Every structure is written in structure tokens, then in C-alpha cells.
C-alpha positions in Angstrom: 2.3 -1.5 -49.1 -1.1 -0.3 -48.9 -4.1 -2.4 -48.6 -7.2 -1.0 -49.7 -10.3 -2.5 -47.9 -14.1 -2.2 -48.7 -15.5 1.0 -47.2 -16.8 0.4 -43.6 -20.4 1.5 -44.4 -23.2 1.4 -41.9 -26.1 3.0 -40.3 -27.2 6.9 -41.1 -27.3 6.9 -37.2 -23.5 6.7 -37.1 -21.5 9.6 -36.3 -18.9 10.4 -38.9 -16.6 13.3 -38.6 -13.0 14.2 -39.2 -10.9 12.5 -36.3 -9.7 14.8 -33.6 -8.6 14.6 -30.1 -11.6 14.9 -27.8 -11.4 18.1 -25.5 -10.4 17.2 -21.9 -8.8 14.0 -22.8 -5.5 13.7 -20.5 -2.4 14.4 -22.3 -1.1 11.3 -20.8 -3.1 9.1 -22.7 -2.6 10.9 -26.0 1.3 10.2 -25.6 1.3 6.7 -24.2 2.4 4.2 -26.6 0.5 0.8 -26.0 1.8 -1.0 -28.9 3.5 -3.7 -26.9 0.8 -4.1 -24.5 0.2 -7.7 -26.3 0.7 -11.4 -25.5 4.1 -12.5 -26.6 1.9 -15.3 -28.7 0.2 -12.5 -30.9 3.9 -11.5 -32.1 4.9 -15.2 -32.7 1.8 -15.9 -34.6 2.4 -12.5 -36.6 5.8 -13.7 -37.3 4.4 -16.9 -38.5 1.8 -15.3 -40.8 4.6 -13.0 -42.4 6.9 -16.0 -43.0 4.1 -18.2 -44.5 3.2 -15.2 -46.8 0.2 -14.1 -45.2 1.2 -10.4 -45.0 -1.6 -9.6 -47.5 -4.2 -11.9 -46.2 -7.5 -10.2 -45.0 -9.1 -11.5 -41.8 -12.2 -10.7 -40.0 -12.2 -10.9 -36.1 -15.0 -10.2 -33.7 -15.0 -9.1 -29.8 -18.0 -10.7 -28.3 -18.9 -11.9 -24.7 -20.9 -14.9 -23.6 -22.4 -13.8 -20.2 -23.7 -10.9 -18.5 -21.8 -10.5 -15.3 -23.7 -11.0 -11.9 -26.5 -12.8 -14.1 -27.7 -9.6 -15.3 -29.9 -9.1 -18.4 -27.7 -7.0 -20.3 -24.1 -5.2 -20.0 -22.9 -1.7 -21.2 -20.4 -0.9 -23.8 -17.5 1.3 -22.6 -13.8 1.9 -23.5 -14.1 3.2 -27.0 -12.4 6.2 -26.6 -9.4 4.9 -24.9 -9.1 2.0 -27.6 -9.3 4.9 -30.3 -6.4 6.9 -28.4 -4.1 3.8 -28.1 -4.6 2.6 -31.6 -4.2 6.2 -33.1 -0.6 5.9 -31.4 0.3 2.4 -32.4 4.2 2.7 -33.3 6.9 0.0 -32.3 9.8 2.0 -31.0 13.6 1.7 -31.5 13.5 0.2 -28.0 10.5 -2.1 -28.7 12.4 -3.2 -31.5 15.8 -3.8 -29.5 13.8 -5.6 -26.8 12.1 -8.2 -29.4 15.6 -8.8 -30.9 16.7 -9.6 -27.6 14.4 -12.4 -27.0 15.9 -14.1 -30.1 12.5 -15.4 -31.0 12.1 -13.2 -34.2 14.1 -12.8 -37.5 15.2 -9.5 -38.9 12.4 -9.8 -41.6 9.8 -9.6 -39.0 11.4 -6.9 -36.9 11.6 -4.6 -40.0 7.8 -5.3 -40.6 7.2 -4.2 -37.2 9.6 -1.3 -37.2 7.6 -0.1 -40.4 4.1 -1.0 -39.0 1.3 1.1 -40.1 -2.4 0.4 -39.6 -4.7 -0.6 -42.6 -7.5 -2.0 -40.9 -11.4 -1.3 -40.9 -12.8 -1.3 -37.4 -16.6 -1.1 -36.6 -17.7 -0.8 -32.7 -21.0 -0.5 -30.9 -20.8 3.0 -29.4 -20.2 3.8 -25.6 -23.2 3.7 -23.3 -25.2 1.3 -25.5 -26.6 -1.9 -23.7 -25.0 -5.0 -25.1 -25.8 -8.5 -25.0 -24.1 -12.0 -25.4 -22.8 -13.4 -28.6 -23.1 -10.1 -30.7 -19.9 -8.7 -31.9 -19.2 -5.6 -30.0 -16.0 -4.7 -31.9 -15.1 -6.0 -35.6 -11.8 -5.9 -36.9 -11.0 -6.4 -40.7 -7.7 -6.3 -42.2 -4.4 -7.9 -42.7 -4.3 -11.0 -40.6 -0.9 -9.6 -38.9 -2.7 -6.4 -38.0 -5.7 -7.9 -36.5 -3.7 -10.3 -34.4 -1.7 -7.4 -33.2 -4.8 -5.4 -31.9 -6.2 -8.4 -30.0 -4.7 -8.2 -26.3 -5.0 -4.3 -26.4 -8.7 -4.2 -27.5 -9.6 -6.7 -25.0 -7.9 -5.4 -22.0 -9.5 -2.1 -22.8 -13.1 -3.3 -23.4 -13.3 -6.0 -20.9 -12.4 -3.5 -18.1 -14.4 -0.6 -18.9 -17.5 -2.6 -20.1 -17.3 -4.4 -16.7 -17.2 -1.5 -14.5 -19.8 0.4 -16.5 -22.1 -2.4 -16.4 -21.6 -2.9 -12.7 -22.1 0.9 -11.9 -25.3 0.8 -13.9 -26.7 -2.0 -11.5 -26.0 0.1 -8.7 -27.0 3.3 -9.8 -30.4 2.1 -10.8 -30.5 0.2 -7.3 -30.5 3.4 -5.6 -33.7 4.6 -7.4 -32.9 8.2 -8.3 -30.6 9.0 -5.6 -27.1 10.3 -6.4 -24.2 7.5 -6.5 -20.6 8.9 -5.9 -17.7 6.4 -7.0 -15.4 6.2 -4.1 -13.2 3.2 -5.2 -9.6 4.6 -6.1 -7.9 3.4 -3.1 -9.2 -0.4 -3.7 -8.6 -0.5 -7.4 -6.5 -2.9 -8.9 -3.8 -0.4 -9.7 -3.7 3.3 -11.1 -5.3 2.7 -14.5 -7.9 0.6 -13.0 -9.1 3.4 -10.7 -8.5 5.8 -13.3 -10.4 4.3 -16.2 -12.9 2.9 -13.8 -14.1 6.0 -12.5 -14.6 7.0 -16.4 -16.7 4.0 -16.7 -18.4 4.2 -13.4 -19.4 7.9 -14.9 -20.7 6.4 -18.0 -22.9 3.9 -16.1 -24.7 6.6 -14.3 -22.5 7.7 -11.2 -22.3 11.4 -10.4 -19.0 11.8 -9.3 -15.6 10.3 -8.2 -13.2 10.6 -5.6 -10.4 10.1 -8.2 -9.0 13.6 -8.7 -6.5 12.7 -11.6 -9.9 11.2 -13.3 -12.1 14.3 -12.5 -9.6 16.6 -13.6 -8.8 14.9 -16.9 -12.4 13.6 -18.0 -14.3 16.3 -16.6 -16.1 14.3 -13.9 -17.4 16.3 -10.7 -15.1 15.5 -7.7 -16.4 14.6 -4.6 -15.1 13.8 -1.0 -14.9 15.6 2.7 -12.9 13.7 5.4 -12.0 10.5 6.5 -11.7 9.1 10.1 -8.3 10.1 10.5 -9.4 13.8 10.2 -11.6 13.4 13.4 -9.1 11.6 15.4 -6.5 14.0 14.7 -8.1 16.7 16.7 -8.5 16.8 20.5 -12.2 16.3 20.3 -14.9 15.2 17.3 -16.5 18.8 18.0 -13.0 20.3 17.2 -12.8 18.5 14.2 -16.1 19.0 12.7 -15.8 22.8 13.9 -12.5 23.4 11.9 -13.9 21.6 8.7 -17.0 23.8 8.8 -14.9 27.1 9.2 -12.8 25.8 6.0 -15.9 24.7 3.9 -19.1 26.7 5.0 -20.5 26.1 1.6 -19.8 22.5 1.2 -19.7 21.0 4.9 -20.4 17.2 5.0 -19.5 15.6 8.4 -18.6 12.2 8.8 -20.3 11.4 12.3 -19.6 7.6 12.7 -15.9 7.7 14.0 -16.7 7.0 17.7 -20.8 6.8 18.2 -23.3 8.3 15.5 -26.2 9.1 17.7 -24.3 9.8 21.1 -21.8 12.0 19.8 -21.5 12.1 15.9 -25.0 13.8 14.9 -25.1 15.9 18.2 -21.7 17.2 17.5 -22.4 17.9 13.9 -25.7 19.7 15.0 -23.6 21.9 17.5 -21.1 22.8 14.8 -24.2 23.9 12.3 -25.9 25.8 15.1 -22.5 27.6 16.4 -20.4 27.8 13.2 -22.7 27.9 10.0 -26.0 29.5 11.4 -24.2 32.7 12.2 -22.6 33.0 8.9 -26.1 32.5 7.1 -24.9 29.1 5.7 -26.8 25.6 5.7 -24.9 22.2 6.2 -25.0 20.2 3.0 -24.8 16.8 4.9 -23.6 13.9 7.2 -22.1 10.7 6.1 -22.6 7.4 7.9 -19.8 4.8 7.0 -20.4 2.1 9.5 -23.2 0.1 11.6 -26.8 -0.5 10.8 -27.5 2.3 8.3 -31.0 1.7 7.9 -31.3 2.2 11.9 -28.8 4.9 12.3 -30.0 7.0 9.2 -33.7 6.9 10.6 -32.6 8.2 14.1 -30.2 10.8 12.6 -32.9 12.1 10.2 -35.2 12.6 13.1 -32.5 14.4 15.1 -31.4 16.9 12.1 -35.2 17.5 11.5 -36.0 18.5 15.2 -32.9 20.6 15.3 -34.0 22.7 12.1 -31.9 21.0 9.4 -34.4 19.0 7.2 -32.3 20.2 4.3 -29.2 18.4 5.6 -28.7 15.3 3.4 -27.5 11.7 4.9 -25.0 9.8 2.6 -24.3 6.3 3.3 -21.1 4.3 2.5 -19.4 1.2 3.9 -18.8 -1.7 1.4 -22.1 -1.2 -0.4 -23.3 -2.9 -3.7 -26.7 -2.9 -5.5 -28.5 -5.5 -3.3 -27.5 -3.9 0.2 -28.7 -0.2 -1.6 -31.8 -1.9 -2.7 -32.3 -3.3 0.8 -31.6 -0.1 2.5 -34.3 1.7 0.5 -37.0 -1.1 1.0 -36.2 -0.9 4.7 -37.2 2.7 4.9 -33.6 4.2 5.4 -33.4 7.9 5.2 -30.3 7.9 3.2 -30.2 10.5 0.4 -27.0 9.7 -1.7 -24.7 6.6 -1.6 -20.8 6.2 -1.9 -19.6 3.1 -3.5 -16.4 1.8 -3.3 -14.6 -1.6 -3.8 -17.7 -3.4 -4.8 -18.2 -1.2 -8.0 -14.4 -0.4 -8.8 -13.6 -3.9 -8.8 -16.9 -5.5 -10.1 -16.0 -7.7 -6.8 -19.1 -10.0 -7.1 -18.0 -11.1 -10.7 -14.8 -9.5 -11.8 -14.3 -10.8 -15.3 -16.1 -9.5 -18.1 -15.1 -12.3 -20.2 -14.9 -11.0 -23.9 -13.2 -12.9 -26.4 -11.9 -12.1 -30.0 -12.1 -14.8 -32.5 -11.6 -15.4 -36.1 -14.7 -15.0 -38.2 -13.6 -14.9 -41.8 -10.8 -14.8 -44.3 -10.8 -13.0 -47.6 -9.8 -14.8 -50.6 -8.1 -13.3 -53.7 -11.3 -13.1 -55.7 -12.9 -10.9 -52.9 -15.0 -13.6 -51.5 -15.0 -14.4 -47.8 -14.7 -17.9 -46.4 -16.5 -18.0 -43.1 -14.6 -19.5 -40.1 -16.2 -20.8 -37.0 -14.9 -22.4 -33.8 -16.8 -25.7 -32.7 -17.0 -26.8 -29.1 -19.1 -29.2 -27.0 -20.7 -26.4 -25.4 -23.0 -24.7 -27.9 -22.3 -21.2 -25.8 -18.9 -21.6 -27.3 -19.5 -21.9 -30.7 -18.6 -18.8 -32.8 -20.7 -17.0 -35.3 -19.0 -16.9 -38.7 -18.8 -14.2 -41.3 -18.5 -10.3 -41.5 -21.4 -9.3 -39.7 -23.4 -6.2 -38.4 -25.8 -5.8 -35.4 -29.2 -4.2 -35.5 -31.5 -3.4 -32.7 -35.1 -3.6 -33.4 -37.2 -0.9 -31.8 -41.3 -0.8 -31.3 -43.4 2.1 -32.0 -42.7 3.4 -28.6 -39.1 3.1 -28.9 -38.7 0.1 -26.4 -35.9 -2.5 -27.8 -37.4 -5.5 -28.7 -34.4 -8.0 -29.9 -31.2 -7.9 -31.7 -30.6 -9.2 -35.0 -27.0 -10.3 -36.3 -26.9 -10.2 -40.1 -24.5 -10.7 -42.8 -22.4 -7.2 -43.7 -24.1 -6.9 -46.9 -27.7 -7.3 -45.6 -30.0 -4.4 -44.9 -32.8 -4.9 -42.4 -36.3 -3.7 -43.8 -38.8 -3.3 -41.3 -41.9 -1.6 -43.1 -43.9 -4.7 -43.7 -42.7 -6.2 -40.4 -39.9 -8.6 -39.7 -39.8 -12.0 -38.3 -37.2 -13.3 -36.2 -36.4 -16.7 -34.8 -34.0 -18.2 -32.2 -30.9 -19.2 -33.5 -30.8 -22.4 -31.2 -34.5 -23.2 -30.5 -35.3 -22.2 -34.1 -39.2 -23.1 -33.5 -39.3 -19.7 -31.2 -39.9 -17.1 -33.5 -41.7 -13.6 -33.5 -43.0 -11.3 -36.0 -42.8 -7.3 -35.2 -44.9 -4.6 -36.7 -44.7 -1.0 -36.7 -41.1 -1.4 -35.8 -37.6 0.4 -36.8 -34.1 -1.1 -37.1 -31.1 0.7 -36.1 -27.4 -0.6 -37.2 -25.1 -0.6 -34.1 -22.1 -1.6 -35.9 -20.8 1.9 -36.2 -17.6 2.6 -38.4 -14.5 3.8 -36.6 -11.6 3.4 -38.9 -11.5 2.9 -42.7 -8.3 1.6 -44.1 -6.6 2.6 -40.8 -7.9 6.2 -40.9 -10.2 7.1 -38.0 -13.6 8.2 -39.4 -15.3 8.6 -36.0 -15.5 11.5 -33.5 -16.0 10.6 -30.1 -18.8 12.5 -28.2 -18.2 14.1 -24.6 -18.2 11.7 -21.7 -21.2 13.8 -20.5 -23.1 13.2 -23.6 -22.1 9.4 -23.4 -23.5 9.3 -19.8 -26.8 10.7 -20.9 -26.8 8.3 -24.2 -26.4 5.4 -21.8 -29.4 6.4 -19.5 -31.4 6.9 -22.6 -30.8 3.5 -24.0 -30.9 1.4 -20.9 -34.6 3.3 -20.7 -35.4 1.4 -24.0 -35.0 -1.9 -22.3 -38.1 -3.5 -20.6 -38.2 -3.7 -16.9 -37.9 -7.5 -17.1 -34.6 -7.3 -19.0 -33.3 -4.9 -16.1 -34.4 -7.2 -13.2 -31.3 -8.1 -10.9 -32.3 -11.7 -10.3 -33.6 -14.1 -13.4 -34.0 -11.0 -16.0 -35.9 -12.0 -19.2 -33.6 -13.2 -21.8 -33.3 -10.3 -24.4 -33.4 -12.1 -27.8 -30.1 -12.1 -30.0 -30.9 -13.8 -33.1 -29.5 -14.5 -36.7 -30.8 -13.5 -40.3 -31.8 -16.4 -42.1 -28.7 -16.0 -44.3 -26.4 -16.1 -41.6 -28.2 -18.9 -39.8 -28.1 -21.1 -42.9 -24.4 -20.1 -43.8 -23.5 -21.0 -40.1 -25.5 -24.5 -40.3 -23.8 -25.2 -43.4 -20.4 -24.6 -42.0 -21.4 -26.6 -38.7 -22.3 -29.6 -40.8 -19.1 -29.3 -42.7 -16.6 -29.1 -39.7 -18.6 -31.8 -38.1 -17.8 -34.4 -40.4 
């Protein structure tokens, strides 16, 4: 059985290429079958669709989120490559079918359908690294209703996690004001995958390295890390521990100086080792790390001691449950810190650990090819969905600054030659006309009729893309507290359709 859907056309900016496995991707990911990474009710609903004769019913679903974590002005898109890896290897195995049969919830007709499962969907997504905003569809799936339904949990768990961590990492990296940030969170992550893919998302958000060896190896992220307090405690004295480390790693000597007392023992012992071990070898120390205490005070004193000893090039790294607010305050207080190691607060997004992306039905295609819009109502305006098959466009001014996003019907093309007027979809009296601007379609085709048409950039390119696109945002949008609200507006055609449907459903 074949389903032929309209071509997933979009912006000329979209990257099209023959599908391939991105170089450097872990073989574990390529072989991993996540088909049953789904909620049970996705299967019961799908069985119901099949029984009702909806096997040919074409539906449109959107993933979007309603609120930026930590009250921020924007989030960061991440997770697309892992979603692609999973979708490329969707297959219900004999073991899967045997298990589902054992639940006695499904008849043989549905189990046979699953055993022969093949994807026919069109899928669009906003590319990784792009700033994203509430209410706009960051992923759109169009295809047979059963297929759309079976993708829901997999899609949400992938993007909700990586978008969350990339967003948190980007906040922390920006707070460091150009100083390197290292991701140190593997041991505090909520499981292996959270540590592994969290490291990837943190790198997209701007971190320079990770302590997670598996992520460093598989994703090509620089690995970082030196020693723990246990290393220092294992030796008779702190000096002995430092001496051995310097002898082993003379070209990358970073010493942890807070095991006993930073200023009385740690820094003096480090300086002694620099003098007695590294200097005779013609080597210079890379740095010291402070992991406890008043880091602002200790770093200033340590800086003075290192400078006076002839090591002004020895850097100071700070760690110890840091987040964007502590990092920002340390810099404001004049802390002499050159880099930061961030663990639990980033890898778990501890201050706001749920991204909250949802996946909602937006339209159903009828036999004549037309689309019937679908909309969820709510007492809260925030929870009412936006119907129809849609695209997202970003409006840039002549200097390349992002001014607003516009959600349109899929068949609309945004023309800006003569300016464009946008209006707030809720407070409709608020409108703004932009001139000398350009529009870029963000809804990029990923699959057409179940075949991948998108080739992922390298992780380094995604990281650079993220930095460049965040720089297109106004500083007011990037504030940590009370950021300026970035406008996400609806086209007149979409707004009219939504308003008419709202009236109809409200009767």
C-alpha cells in the first residue's frame, strides 16, 4: 500500500541532499530500534483508527511549546539528528509483535499492519541551532493518521530533552561573557541517554567541551577533565598528588586546589610543583580549578599569588553547582575566573526541568484533497491550538536582526518587497509594518513520502549556526529577567480561518 502526499516544498534556504549517515555518529544510535518507545495509548488509538477504516486518512500534527524555560526570551532547537536516526530505523520486530500480542489488547489485523509498517509521512522541522518561540510549529508531521500517531512519543521525548538542555546551556554560555564553559554533568544526569545526548545539546548551546567520554568520542566534541578530590586524597600529601599529575601530563597540567585549603595549601603546593616539575621541563601550567568556597574571593587571591610567582598565564577554572545567575554574579563581582565547569544545573536544567512541548492535531485531509482544520479549545488562550497545515517564517531587517516570526498557511508565500504588516493574534490592535526586510521560511523539509530528503550538517556547523542565529536576536530578547516578548504572529488568512473555526466550535 502506498500513500502519495504533496511534495514537502519550502524555502530555498533548506538543505536538500541525498540521505546519508552523518559522519561520526555513534553506531549504537544507527542500530538502535526505538519503534516501541511509545505510549501504550498511541497503539490503542492506532488500532482504533485501523478498525474504523482510517488507514488512508491523512492527518496533520504539529509539535510546539507554550513557554520558554526559566522565563527566557527564546529556546534553542535541538534533537533533529537523533529523531532522524530513530525514524530511519523504525521497524516492529518479531519480538515486538509477540509482546504486543501477549497484552491481548490488539487483534491480528492490527498486528499484521505493524509487522508490515512503513513510513509514508511528510515531515518538516526547524533546523537545529535555530532560536524558537512559543506556539510556532517546530515539527510538522503529515501522513496517514496511524503513522502520525505512532511517531508522537518518540518525537516529543527527543526534542523536549535536547531543546531543554540546549536552551539552558545557551543561557549559561551567554552569562560567561566569552569565557569557555565546559559541560561536567554526566554523573548528575537522569540516566545514560540524558548524559550522552545532553552533552550533544550542551555543545549546540555553546559549550566548548564535555566530560562525557562516550559523547566526546561519538559526536566529536572536545573532551575535558583532569582530577577529582579523591586523586589528591589518595596520595600522602597534596604536593605528592600534584607532582605526580604534573609528571604525567606536563602539557595539560590543571590542578584541583580546594581539597584541603585553597590559599594555605592548594595554590602554594601548585606553584611549588610548577616550579619544581614543569619549569625544569620548559613547560607552563595550564591552570588551577576551584570547586568550593567563595569563588569570587578565592579566585582574586589565587590570581595574585600566581601572578607574583611568575605564572600570569596560568588560568583559573571555577566549578561547584554553578548556573547562569551565579556565573553572571561572579563576573560582576570581579572574580578572576577564566573558564567554568558546569554540571547538574545544566545537564538537568535543574531550575526548570520540563520543556513542555506538545503534539496536537491541526488538520485532516478529505477525499477531495481539501484540508479540514482541527483546533483544541481551552479556558486558557495559551492552550488553544492553531489549526491547519502551516509554515513558519522569520522576518529580518536590513541589518539581519530578527524582528518577528510569522505563521502562515502552507500554501502562502511571504512577500516583503513592499513591506509587510504583522499583527498580534490575540491583541489584534497591536500591529507593526516592516520595510526593507526579508523573510526566511524556517519549516524545512525532512521527509517526503517517508523518504529522507535532508542531510544534517556537522555538529560543529550546528553549533556555529546556533551562535550566529542567537546573535540575530535583539539584546532585549536575550535578557534573563523580563525579556522583551518576541512576536509570533499569524497571517491574515490563517487568523481568519482560526477565528471562524473558534466561532463554530464555541457554539
